[in-house]
ZATORKOL-42644 format. One line per 4 residues: their letters; for each residue x, y, z of N, C-alpha, C. Coordinates in nm, 3 decimals. Example, Ala and Ser with C-alpha at 12.3 -4.5 7.8 and 13.67 -1.06 7.14 Angstrom:
<sites>
as) 1.319:-0.569:0.780:1.230:-0.450:0.780:1.320:-0.330:0.780  1.285:-0.225:0.708:1.367:-0.106:0.714:1.290:0.003:0.787
</sites>
This chain:
<sites>
xxxx) 3.450:1.617:9.951:3.352:1.568:10.049:3.337:1.665:10.166  3.452:1.713:10.218:3.447:1.807:10.330:3.376:1.936:10.290  3.402:1.981:10.167:3.336:2.103:10.118:3.186:2.087:10.109  3.141:1.971:10.062:2.997:1.945:10.050:2.931:1.938:10.187
xxxx) 2.998:1.869:10.282:2.942:1.861:10.417:2.934:2.000:10.481  3.040:2.079:10.463:3.041:2.215:10.518:2.930:2.299:10.457  2.916:2.290:10.324:2.811:2.366:10.255:2.672:2.319:10.294  2.660:2.190:10.326:2.530:2.136:10.367:2.491:2.175:10.508
xxxx) 2.593:2.189:10.595:2.566:2.217:10.736:2.556:2.367:10.764  2.634:2.448:10.692:2.646:2.592:10.722:2.513:2.667:10.728  2.423:2.652:10.631:2.298:2.729:10.640:2.213:2.691:10.760  2.214:2.563:10.797:2.137:2.520:10.914:2.195:2.580:11.041
xxxx) 2.327:2.584:11.052:2.390:2.643:11.170:2.358:2.792:11.180  2.361:2.861:11.065:2.331:3.004:11.065:2.187:3.030:11.107  2.094:2.953:11.053:1.953:2.972:11.086:1.924:2.931:11.230  1.986:2.822:11.276:1.966:2.778:11.414:2.018:2.883:11.511
xxxx) 2.134:2.942:11.479:2.190:3.047:11.565:2.098:3.168:11.569  2.041:3.203:11.454:1.952:3.319:11.445:1.832:3.302:11.538  1.766:3.187:11.530:1.646:3.166:11.613:1.682:3.136:11.758  1.792:3.068:11.780:1.835:3.034:11.916:1.868:3.160:11.997
xxxx) 1.941:3.252:11.934:1.985:3.372:12.005:1.872:3.472:12.030  1.758:3.451:11.966:1.642:3.536:11.993:1.570:3.495:12.122  1.606:3.378:12.175:1.544:3.331:12.298:1.593:3.415:12.416  1.501:3.458:12.499:1.538:3.541:12.614:1.618:3.460:12.716
xxxx) 1.580:3.333:12.734:1.655:3.243:12.821:1.692:3.123:12.734  1.819:3.113:12.694:1.858:3.012:12.597:1.840:2.871:12.651  1.805:2.781:12.560:1.780:2.642:12.595:1.912:2.564:12.602  1.915:2.452:12.675:2.039:2.374:12.690:2.086:2.316:12.556
xxxx) 2.215:2.337:12.527:2.273:2.291:12.401:2.258:2.139:12.382  2.281:2.055:12.485:2.265:1.910:12.464:2.125:1.871:12.415  2.023:1.938:12.465:1.887:1.906:12.421:1.864:1.955:12.277  1.922:2.070:12.244:1.915:2.118:12.106:1.981:2.018:12.012
xxxx) 2.099:1.970:12.050:2.170:1.872:11.967:2.090:1.743:11.954  2.027:1.703:12.063:1.947:1.579:12.060:1.832:1.591:11.960  1.760:1.703:11.967:1.648:1.721:11.874:1.698:1.735:11.730  1.813:1.802:11.712:1.872:1.817:11.579:1.906:1.680:11.520
xxxx) 1.967:1.594:11.601:2.005:1.460:11.554:1.882:1.377:11.521  1.781:1.382:11.607:1.658:1.308:11.578:1.595:1.356:11.448  1.597:1.488:11.428:1.545:1.542:11.302:1.622:1.490:11.182  1.754:1.481:11.195:1.836:1.429:11.087:1.809:1.282:11.058
xxxx) 1.789:1.204:11.163:1.762:1.061:11.145:1.629:1.034:11.076  1.537:1.131:11.085:1.407:1.113:11.019:1.419:1.100:10.868  1.525:1.155:10.812:1.540:1.155:10.666:1.530:1.013:10.610  1.589:0.917:10.677:1.602:0.783:10.619:1.470:0.706:10.612
xxxx) 1.390:0.698:10.720:1.260:0.633:10.703:1.167:0.709:10.608  1.176:0.842:10.609:1.090:0.920:10.519:1.131:0.898:10.374  1.261:0.893:10.347:1.308:0.865:10.211:1.258:0.729:10.163  1.261:0.631:10.252:1.213:0.498:10.216:1.064:0.501:10.180
xxxx) 0.984:0.568:10.265:0.839:0.577:10.239:0.811:0.654:10.111  0.882:0.765:10.090:0.861:0.845:9.970:0.899:0.766:9.845  1.007:0.691:9.854:1.048:0.608:9.740:0.941:0.502:9.709  0.884:0.444:9.815:0.780:0.342:9.794:0.658:0.401:9.726
xxxx) 0.616:0.519:9.770:0.500:0.584:9.707:0.530:0.625:9.564  0.648:0.680:9.541:0.682:0.729:9.407:0.702:0.614:9.309  0.757:0.503:9.357:0.779:0.388:9.268:0.646:0.326:9.228  0.545:0.337:9.315:0.411:0.288:9.281:0.331:0.389:9.201
xxxx) 0.390:0.508:9.179:0.326:0.615:9.102:0.186:0.647:9.155  0.182:0.667:9.288:0.054:0.694:9.353:0.022:0.843:9.345  -0.095:0.876:9.289:-0.145:1.013:9.295:-0.088:1.108:9.192  -0.151:1.223:9.183:-0.108:1.329:9.094:-0.015:1.424:9.167
xxxx) 0.012:1.540:9.105:0.104:1.636:9.165:0.054:1.685:9.300  -0.077:1.706:9.313:-0.134:1.752:9.440:-0.108:1.650:9.551  -0.135:1.523:9.522:-0.113:1.417:9.622:0.035:1.405:9.655  0.120:1.411:9.553:0.264:1.402:9.576:0.312:1.518:9.663
xxxx) 0.264:1.639:9.635:0.311:1.758:9.706:0.262:1.761:9.850  0.134:1.734:9.869:0.074:1.752:10.001:0.080:1.628:10.089  0.081:1.509:10.029:0.085:1.388:10.111:0.223:1.323:10.112  0.273:1.288:9.994:0.399:1.212:9.988:0.515:1.294:10.044
xxxx) 0.514:1.424:10.022:0.623:1.508:10.074:0.580:1.579:10.203  0.484:1.670:10.193:0.452:1.758:10.306:0.401:1.681:10.428  0.302:1.596:10.409:0.245:1.526:10.524:0.347:1.436:10.592  0.417:1.354:10.514:0.513:1.261:10.574:0.622:1.335:10.651
xxxx) 0.679:1.438:10.590:0.790:1.509:10.655:0.744:1.585:10.779  0.634:1.658:10.768:0.588:1.738:10.882:0.529:1.650:10.993  0.466:1.541:10.955:0.410:1.453:11.058:0.521:1.393:11.144  0.627:1.345:11.080:0.735:1.285:11.158:0.805:1.387:11.246
xxxx) 0.822:1.510:11.197:0.880:1.615:11.281:0.788:1.644:11.401  0.659:1.655:11.371:0.558:1.678:11.475:0.562:1.567:11.579  0.573:1.443:11.531:0.575:1.328:11.622:0.698:1.332:11.712  0.814:1.364:11.657:0.938:1.374:11.737:0.922:1.482:11.843
xxxx) 0.863:1.595:11.806:0.841:1.702:11.904:0.752:1.651:12.017  0.642:1.588:11.982:0.550:1.537:12.083:0.618:1.435:12.174  0.702:1.350:12.115:0.762:1.239:12.190:0.877:1.287:12.279  0.959:1.379:12.230:1.080:1.418:12.302:1.063:1.546:12.383
xxxx) 0.993:1.645:12.327:0.997:1.780:12.382:0.871:1.820:12.459  0.754:1.782:12.411:0.632:1.844:12.462:0.619:1.835:12.615  0.653:1.723:12.673:0.642:1.706:12.819:0.773:1.735:12.892  0.874:1.777:12.819:1.004:1.800:12.881:1.000:1.924:12.970
xxxx) 1.072:1.919:13.082:1.070:2.032:13.176:1.134:2.158:13.117  1.224:2.142:13.019:1.288:2.259:12.957:1.193:2.336:12.864  1.085:2.271:12.825:0.985:2.339:12.741:0.892:2.415:12.836  0.935:2.537:12.868:0.866:2.611:12.974:0.822:2.751:12.933
xxxx) 0.835:2.784:12.804:0.793:2.916:12.756:0.747:2.903:12.612  0.667:2.999:12.569:0.610:2.994:12.434:0.719:2.984:12.328  0.823:3.067:12.340:0.927:3.070:12.237:1.010:2.942:12.234  1.014:2.869:12.346:1.089:2.743:12.349:1.040:2.646:12.242
xxxx) 0.909:2.648:12.217:0.854:2.561:12.114:0.916:2.588:11.979  0.939:2.716:11.947:1.001:2.753:11.820:1.145:2.702:11.814  1.220:2.720:11.922:1.360:2.677:11.923:1.371:2.527:11.895  1.292:2.447:11.963:1.303:2.302:11.949:1.246:2.253:11.816
xxxx) 1.138:2.311:11.769:1.083:2.270:11.640:1.176:2.308:11.526  1.238:2.424:11.535:1.336:2.465:11.434:1.456:2.370:11.435  1.499:2.329:11.554:1.611:2.235:11.565:1.579:2.102:11.497  1.461:2.049:11.521:1.419:1.924:11.455:1.416:1.943:11.304
xxxx) 1.355:2.053:11.259:1.341:2.078:11.116:1.476:2.096:11.048  1.566:2.168:11.114:1.698:2.191:11.054:1.785:2.066:11.058  1.765:1.979:11.157:1.834:1.850:11.154:1.794:1.772:11.031  1.663:1.769:11.004:1.612:1.703:10.884:1.668:1.769:10.759
xxxx) 1.660:1.902:10.752:1.703:1.976:10.633:1.852:1.958:10.607  1.932:1.948:10.713:2.077:1.935:10.696:2.114:1.802:10.631  2.060:1.693:10.682:2.091:1.562:10.624:2.039:1.554:10.480  1.918:1.602:10.459:1.860:1.604:10.324:1.947:1.687:10.230
xxxx) 1.996:1.801:10.278:2.077:1.890:10.198:2.211:1.826:10.161  2.276:1.763:10.257:2.405:1.697:10.231:2.388:1.587:10.126  2.283:1.506:10.141:2.259:1.398:10.045:2.234:1.454:9.905  2.159:1.563:9.899:2.130:1.626:9.769:2.259:1.677:9.704
xxxx) 2.342:1.744:9.782:2.467:1.800:9.728:2.565:1.690:9.688  2.565:1.579:9.759:2.650:1.467:9.721:2.612:1.412:9.584  2.484:1.410:9.556:2.435:1.356:9.429:2.446:1.458:9.316  2.411:1.583:9.345:2.396:1.683:9.239:2.510:1.784:9.229
xxxx) 2.592:1.796:9.332:2.707:1.885:9.325:2.693:2.008:9.413  2.809:2.060:9.454:2.814:2.172:9.547:2.765:2.303:9.486  2.754:2.308:9.353:2.708:2.432:9.288:2.564:2.467:9.324  2.490:2.372:9.379:2.351:2.398:9.420:2.341:2.445:9.566
xxxx) 2.454:2.459:9.633:2.452:2.487:9.777:2.380:2.618:9.809  2.406:2.724:9.732:2.347:2.854:9.762:2.195:2.850:9.744  2.149:2.793:9.633:2.004:2.783:9.609:1.935:2.698:9.715  2.001:2.588:9.753:1.944:2.502:9.857:1.934:2.574:9.990
xxxx) 2.033:2.656:10.021:2.029:2.731:10.147:1.916:2.831:10.147  1.895:2.899:10.035:1.792:3.003:10.027:1.651:2.947:10.033  1.631:2.831:9.972:1.494:2.782:9.958:1.463:2.659:10.045  1.510:2.538:10.013:1.466:2.424:10.096:1.506:2.434:10.243
xxxx) 1.631:2.473:10.271:1.674:2.475:10.412:1.599:2.581:10.489  1.590:2.705:10.432:1.517:2.810:10.505:1.369:2.779:10.517  1.310:2.715:10.416:1.167:2.683:10.426:1.144:2.581:10.538  1.232:2.482:10.551:1.217:2.386:10.661:1.226:2.458:10.796
xxxx) 1.319:2.552:10.807:1.332:2.628:10.933:1.203:2.703:10.964  1.143:2.763:10.862:1.021:2.842:10.883:0.900:2.754:10.911  0.894:2.637:10.848:0.788:2.543:10.885:0.804:2.503:11.032  0.930:2.490:11.076:0.956:2.462:11.217:0.913:2.575:11.308
xxxx) 0.936:2.699:11.265:0.892:2.815:11.344:0.742:2.809:11.367  0.669:2.783:11.261:0.522:2.783:11.270:0.474:2.665:11.354  0.535:2.548:11.336:0.500:2.432:11.418:0.527:2.461:11.565  0.645:2.516:11.594:0.682:2.545:11.732:0.597:2.653:11.795
xxxx) 0.555:2.750:11.714:0.468:2.856:11.766:0.338:2.797:11.822  0.277:2.706:11.747:0.150:2.649:11.792:0.170:2.547:11.904  0.283:2.476:11.903:0.314:2.391:12.018:0.333:2.476:12.144  0.398:2.592:12.129:0.416:2.681:12.243:0.284:2.732:12.297
xxxx) 0.192:2.766:12.207:0.058:2.809:12.250:-0.014:2.695:12.323  0.000:2.574:12.270:-0.066:2.459:12.332:-0.014:2.437:12.474  0.117:2.453:12.492:0.177:2.427:12.623:0.143:2.538:12.724  0.144:2.662:12.678:0.127:2.774:12.770:-0.019:2.810:12.795
xxxx) -0.107:2.777:12.699:-0.249:2.814:12.712:-0.335:2.689:12.696  -0.357:2.615:12.804:-0.424:2.485:12.797:-0.568:2.489:12.746  -0.632:2.605:12.747:-0.774:2.611:12.708:-0.795:2.556:12.568  -0.709:2.595:12.475:-0.721:2.550:12.336:-0.609:2.454:12.299
xxxx) -0.565:2.373:12.393:-0.448:2.287:12.372:-0.464:2.195:12.251  -0.575:2.123:12.244:-0.593:2.026:12.136:-0.593:2.094:12.000  -0.661:2.208:11.991:-0.668:2.281:11.864:-0.528:2.325:11.820  -0.450:2.378:11.913:-0.317:2.426:11.878:-0.222:2.313:11.843
xxxx) -0.235:2.198:11.907:-0.153:2.083:11.871:-0.185:2.037:11.729  -0.312:2.042:11.693:-0.351:2.007:11.556:-0.299:2.111:11.457  -0.311:2.240:11.493:-0.261:2.345:11.405:-0.110:2.336:11.385  -0.039:2.287:11.488:0.106:2.269:11.478:0.143:2.169:11.369
xxxx) 0.049:2.084:11.332:0.071:1.989:11.223:0.010:2.037:11.093  -0.114:2.085:11.099:-0.189:2.115:10.976:-0.130:2.234:10.900  -0.095:2.342:10.970:-0.047:2.461:10.900:0.089:2.436:10.833  0.188:2.374:10.901:0.311:2.341:10.828:0.290:2.249:10.709
xxxx) 0.199:2.152:10.721:0.169:2.064:10.607:0.116:2.147:10.490  0.021:2.237:10.519:-0.039:2.319:10.413:0.067:2.406:10.344  0.150:2.473:10.423:0.252:2.560:10.365:0.357:2.481:10.289  0.398:2.368:10.346:0.497:2.283:10.280:0.440:2.228:10.149
xxxx) 0.313:2.189:10.153:0.249:2.137:10.033:0.241:2.242:9.923  0.207:2.365:9.959:0.201:2.474:9.861:0.339:2.496:9.799  0.441:2.497:9.883:0.579:2.517:9.835:0.617:2.409:9.733  0.589:2.283:9.765:0.623:2.175:9.674:0.536:2.175:9.549
xxxx) 0.411:2.214:9.564:0.322:2.220:9.448:0.371:2.326:9.349  0.415:2.440:9.401:0.469:2.544:9.313:0.590:2.492:9.236  0.682:2.425:9.306:0.802:2.373:9.241:0.768:2.268:9.136  0.666:2.185:9.164:0.629:2.081:9.070:0.548:2.132:8.953
xxxx) 0.469:2.237:8.976:0.378:2.288:8.872:0.449:2.383:8.776  0.537:2.466:8.830:0.604:2.567:8.748:0.740:2.512:8.704  0.752:2.485:8.575:0.877:2.429:8.523:0.974:2.536:8.475  0.920:2.651:8.431:1.004:2.761:8.384:0.985:2.883:8.474
xxxx) 1.093:2.955:8.497:1.089:3.077:8.581:1.027:3.050:8.718  1.062:2.935:8.776:1.003:2.898:8.905:1.035:2.999:9.015  1.149:3.066:9.002:1.189:3.163:9.105:1.089:3.279:9.115  1.023:3.313:9.006:0.925:3.422:9.007:0.806:3.390:9.098
xxxx) 0.784:3.264:9.121:0.673:3.222:9.207:0.721:3.184:9.347  0.837:3.119:9.352:0.888:3.073:9.482:0.936:3.188:9.568  1.003:3.287:9.508:1.056:3.399:9.586:0.946:3.476:9.658  0.836:3.515:9.590:0.727:3.582:9.665:0.669:3.494:9.775
xxxx) 0.658:3.363:9.749:0.609:3.272:9.853:0.703:3.271:9.972  0.834:3.268:9.947:0.932:3.266:10.056:0.930:3.397:10.134  0.911:3.508:10.066:0.902:3.638:10.136:0.783:3.638:10.230  0.669:3.590:10.182:0.550:3.582:10.267:0.571:3.485:10.382
xxxx) 0.640:3.375:10.354:0.667:3.275:10.459:0.758:3.334:10.567  0.860:3.408:10.527:0.947:3.475:10.624:0.869:3.577:10.707  0.784:3.653:10.641:0.703:3.752:10.712:0.612:3.683:10.813  0.547:3.578:10.771:0.455:3.503:10.857:0.532:3.441:10.975
xxxx) 0.648:3.381:10.945:0.728:3.317:11.049:0.784:3.417:11.149  0.839:3.528:11.101:0.898:3.627:11.192:0.793:3.697:11.276  0.673:3.710:11.221:0.564:3.765:11.301:0.530:3.672:11.417  0.532:3.541:11.391:0.508:3.443:11.497:0.621:3.445:11.600
xxxx) 0.743:3.465:11.553:0.857:3.477:11.645:0.837:3.595:11.738  0.796:3.708:11.682:0.774:3.830:11.762:0.669:3.807:11.869  0.558:3.745:11.833:0.450:3.718:11.928:0.498:3.623:12.039  0.567:3.516:11.998:0.612:3.417:12.096:0.713:3.477:12.192
xxxx) 0.805:3.560:12.142:0.904:3.624:12.230:0.837:3.718:12.329  0.736:3.790:12.281:0.666:3.886:12.368:0.591:3.812:12.479  0.532:3.697:12.446:0.455:3.625:12.547:0.544:3.543:12.638  0.672:3.527:12.601:0.766:3.454:12.686:0.834:3.544:12.786
</sites>
């Protein structure tokens, strides 16, 4: 049990440290922990909703990928950010949005990862770290980037708040659609997608750090 929990938590801690330490003025640890915990708690209502949709066999692979998985997960993360962070006084720079959105996303990914490893075994820990956990972190980067733009540049605030939801949903949906559509040699498709996602995410990190 301890090994599974450690394997489930380790990739999130590594990724959180990576993005946290890129901040020019680091954010308060208690607030990071708070957003991380809220992100983790999201797993349970989302699991219930996903189970309800899947048990009713609603929709095809496209609907399952983009609505049942991507929309539900990214919307709840987006909502937590809006409710806890957006008006918070500590959210005072463009890059701060990335730090807090990544924290929410990795909280979600950590609980999801631990539950998966408990059911399927610790042998999946490395693959889970490379793909689902890192993808959640990168969806958080992109969400936080647009939240940061919305906070720092009020002219296009509404558009950027919407983009903070729509773009992560689109990318998350594509990721899940690939996994659902490709049954053999899925890594040949997922790895190039993840490389592009890392490139896209790190480019947003660079821009946000420069403007902060």
